[in-house]
C-alpha angles and dihedrals in degrees: 000000000000092000100054114202129196113186091332093306116129111236094201115281103147105167128193115240120261095010124127116236124192120211149121130277109228126190103248099220102040098025090225120151113259103172147327111252150170118232125200116193115204107191125202131302093016098068136087091261096035086240132102110280133172120202120204122207110196136164092275131217123124097272095048093044093049092049093050091048090049090052091051092050092045090058088064136233089063132104137164115274118246118239109282093008097123091051091047091052091047089051094047090048092052097250093118133030120223093264091053093046091051090047091056090054089050092050091051092049098039114130098187136042089243092054090049091049092050091049092048090055088065092056094068094039096270092143093047096056 
């Protein structure tokens, strides 16, 4: 993991926001290699939620993805986000207004190109004009 933890003590990874870091995902207990990855830290307030977030880009596939998620959770103080949680946090932190938050839900659930286009119009204030 890029942010190595030992008993909850930070060992010194202090990333710059919106930079791409290359590294390896390592299982924290056994120290075995899980995957090669890119990490992109997005530090508050310059993230979608206005909170610190780190995005992992891995090789994909269900086994690889599950193993990387398991490693993150094993490091502690991490859990899977609930559906809509990032948009809720962005709304609560003032990054989105209610129209924009609802539009994101509509984009995610769109079943046609026309529905997606209509929902995207709400993201830039199209419904408020």
